N, C-alpha and C positions, 0 to 999 in steps of 0.2 A: 525557598524554592529559587533564590536569586540567580540570576545568569550564570550559567557555569561555564560558558565557552564551548570550547572542543576537550572532552575528556583525553583524547589519546591524540594529540597534536595540536597545531597552531587553531587559534580561535577566529575560523575564517565562516563565513555566513553561505548560504545556496548562493553561488554565482553574482556575488557581490549584493545581493540585496540587503536593507536595513537591517540593523539585529534589534532585537526587544528584550524585554526582561518581563517574566513572567509575574514576579513580585511586585511590578510597577504597571498597572493597567493601562496608564496614560501611554506605552509605549506600543500598545497592540490594540486600543479602544476601536480603531476604526478599521484595523485590518480585517483584508478578505481570508487570507491564508496566514496561518501560522507555523513555519517549519519546526519541527521539534527532534533533535538526534537522540535516538536510545543505542547507546553504544555497549550492547550487551550479548555476549554468547556463552551466557551460563547455563543456557538451555539447550545446547547443542550435543548431540546424540555421535557425531561422527567427526567431522574437520571444523576445527575452530576457525577465528580470525573475523565473525561479524562484526566485533566490537570495534574494528576499524572502517566498517562500514558507512557509517554518516560521514565521516571526513571523506572518503573517496567519492560518495555519491555527489557531497558539494562542490568539489574541485576539479572535477574529470571532464573537462571541457577545454577544445583549441581555441575557444573564442576567447575576449575579453572577459573578465569577472567584472562586468560593468552594469548590472542589474538589469539587463534589457537582453530580449530574445524575440524577435519578431518571427513567426511561424509562418511559410510558405503556404503553406497547407490552408491554415485557418484565417492567415490575414490578423493574427493577433500578436499583442506583444505581452505575453500572460504577466511578465516581471512590471511592465509599466499600466496595463490597461486594469491590474488588480493592484492592490496594497498588499502585496507580501512581505512578510519579516521574518527573521528568524530567531528562535529563542535559543540557539544554541543547543548544547547536550544537557540534558536531567541526569544530575548525578547518581550514577547508579554504579552500587557498590559490587564488584567483582565477587561472583559464587553467592551471592545472598539472592537468591531467586525471588522469594516472597518481598522483600524490601522494595527491589527493584519493580516488581509489578505493583505494588503501592505508589509508589511514587510516581510510576510512568501515568498511571491512570490518573492521579490528581492534577498531574501537569495538562494531560488531554481535557480532561473534564474542565479545566479553566479558560483554554482554549475555546472549546465548544459553547460556554457560557458568554464568552463575550462576543458570539455570533461569528464566530470564524470557521473556517475548516482547517483543520489539525491535519497535517501531513507529517507523518512520523517516517523517519529513515532509521533503517534498522542495521543491525541489531539482526538476531537470530527469530525465529517467527513465534517463540513463547510471546513476544511484546503483541502479538495481535489481541490477547486477550484482554491487558488494559486499553489497548488502543479502541476497539469497539466498545467495551465495556462505558470508559470514558466518555463515548458520544451518546450512547443509550444511554447513560444516567441522566442525562441534558434533555434528550428529544424523548424517553419514554422507555422502558425495556417492552422488547416486543414490537417496537415501531421502527427498527432500524434493520434493514436487509443486507445481507451480506453477499458480494460476488468475490470469490477466493479464486485466483490463480495460481496453480501451485502441481507438481509432481506429484504432491502426498496431500493425502485426506487432512492429516494433521486431527485426528480424533482418536488418537488412542488414549486408553485410560489411565493405569499407572503402570510408567517406563522407569525403572531402574529405581524402583520402590518410592519414587516421588508422583505426586499429581500433576507436578509442573515441568514444561519441558516444550522445547518446540516441534514436538510429536503430538501436542495434545490441546493445544489453545482452543479450538473449534468445537471441542466436547464441553472444554469447562465453558465457554460463552453460553453454548445451548442450554448446560444443566444449571448454570445459574439463571437463567431466564432473561438475562439480558439482549438475547438475539432468538429467534424462533428457527427451530430444526426445518420447517415447511418455508423458511424464506431465507434459506441458505443455498446458495448456488455455487457449486467448484466445478472449474474449467481446467482441463489439462492433465487430469490424475493418468499416471500409469504405473506400469513397473510391478513390483512385487511385494508391497507393502500398503495396506494392512491387511490382517486374514480376515476370514470369513465370519469370526465372532465380532469384529469390529465394523464390517461390512453390515451384519444384521442389524445392530444397535442403529448406523446410520440411516437405514430402512425403516428402522420403526419410529425415527424423529421425523422421516419425510424428508429427509433432505434430498435435495436433485445432483448428482455428480458426472460429468461429463468426462468420460475416459475418453483418452485419445482416439481409441477404434471409433468410436463412435463419432468424434468430433470429425476424423478424417471420411468417415463413411456419409455422413449427413451433410456436410460441410460446415466452418465454424461459424459463419453469417446465421444460419439457420440457427445452431444453437443457441448462441447469443440473443437471437429475437425470440426464443421461448424463454430463455433466462430472464430477461428483460421484463415479461410479462408479470412473472410470479415475484420478482424483486419488487415491483410498486405497487403491489396487491397488498392494501392494509397497512403500508408502512410510509413513514414520514421520511424517509429518505434512503440513501445505500451507502455504505461503506466497501469500500474497494481494498482488498488486502491483495499485494503482489508479491508473491516469493519466485524470487529471480530465476529458481529452478524450474519453472513453468517451462522454461524455453531447455531446447536440445543444449547441451554442454560444449556443442561446437560453436554456439551462440552465446552462453553465459557459462564458461570455464569456471570462475570463481567463487565457488558455491559448495557448502558442507556436504552436501548430497545429491549429486549429479546423478539423473536418471536419462540415460539415450530414448531418443524419439520423442523429442518435444516439439513445441512451437519453434517457429523461427522469431527471429528479434521483431521482422517486419510485421507479423501477426500478431505480436505482443501488441506493439504499437498502436495499430491500427484498432484493435479490440479495447484498449485502453482509452483513446481518443473518442471510438464510439460511445462508449460508456458516459463518459465525462460530457458528451455533447445531448445525449439523448437522456440522462437520467437525472434526479438530483442528488448528486454527490454529496455526502454530508462529512467524507473523513475518508482519507487514504493513509495506507502504510506501504512502503519497499522494503522488504526484506531479504535477509539471506545472502547479501553481497559480501565476500570472504576474500578481501584484496591479496593476503597472502597468497593464495591458490589463484588468482587471477593472472591472464598473459595479455600482455601490453594494454591493461586496462581495457578489456574489451567489456568486461560484465559491468564496471563501474561505469564505463560510458553508457552501455544500454540502461541502466538504473537512472542516471540522471535523465536521459530522454524520456524515459518512462515518467519523471516528476513533471518535466517541461510539457510533454504530450497531454499529461492531465490537466495541467494548470490551463495551458493553450486553449483545450475546450471548453473547460468551464468560462473562460474569459468570454470565448465566441458564443457558446449557450446564453450568458449575460445579457451580452449586445444583441442578439435576437430575439432575445425576449422584451429586451427595451425598444428596439426599432421594427419589431414585428416582421424581422428578415426571418427566410431559412438559408444558411449557408451549407451549399454542398462542396465537401473537400475536393472532389473529383474533376470538377470545372478546369478546363485548363488555365496556367498558371497565370498568362499574361491576360486572360478576359478583364474586361474593365465594366 
C-alpha cells in the first residue's frame, strides 16, 4: 500500500498539507488527521465521474495551497493546529468493486490504528462501507454510530444483481454488525427512492431517518439535537458521512443522482461544524462529487469547505477541551 499519489491527475495534497505514505508509519505516526483519496465510481447507478472527486476536493480553492486555513468563525487554523497529512489515493481498480472495498478498508483501518482520524475523499458512496467498517474494526463493532447526510437512504439490498453499489452501503454496514441500526442517523432524505419494502427493513433495524419534510417542519437544529443524543449513547465515537447530494442541486449540481429540494450549502456547513464541535468524531467521508457534471466548481468548492469546516471544528473542540473553554461561533467577529 505504498503511496500511490493521485490515481487520476497530478499528485497534489489537500491544500498543500504534507504527504505521507501508509506503508511508512513514521510519516503519519503523530498525525491527528490523515486524508485518503478513494477515486472510485464503479458503484454508481446513474451519472459517473466521482473517480475525479478526490482531486477536485483537494484542489478547488481560490487561496494559496500553503497548508494553512484560519477559520473566521472558529478562530482556529485546522491545517496548522492539527497535524494533517495526505496519504494520496488508494489504488482502486476501476470496475472491481470487491477488490476496491477491501483495499480501502485496509487503508482506513491503518489510519485508525495509528490513532488518527481518517478523512476519506470519494468517490461514490459505496466507499462508506469500508470507511466506517475500517474505523469500527479498531474501536469495536457496534461501538461507532453514523450520522449520514444524503438525499438517499443507501439501504438497498440487491441492485443490478449485486450486493455492492452506492445505493447499498448502509444496509451492508448494519448487516455486517460493524454499525448498529439503532445508532444510525440519516439527515436530508427526500424524493422517490427507496420503496416501502426497504423502508420496512430500515424501521425494523430501528434506524432514525429525517426526511426533508420533517426537517422543515421541526427545524434542522432540533432534529440534529435529537440525533446527537442517539449517536452518543453506548458508542465510542461518531462516523460522519456526507453525500454532497444532500444539498439542493442548485448548491451542488456536480453529483450523480441530484434530487431537488435539499439542504442549502449554508445548512450543511453549519451542521458539519456543529457535529464536529459537539461530538467525538472518529472518521469522515465526503462523497459523490462528480466534476464532469459540476458547473464553475460549485460542488467541488462546497465539498472542500465541508472538509475544512469539519477539521476547523475538531481543532476548536480539542482547544476547548485543553483550555476548559467553550467557543461560541455566533459571537461578533471582532470581539476580543
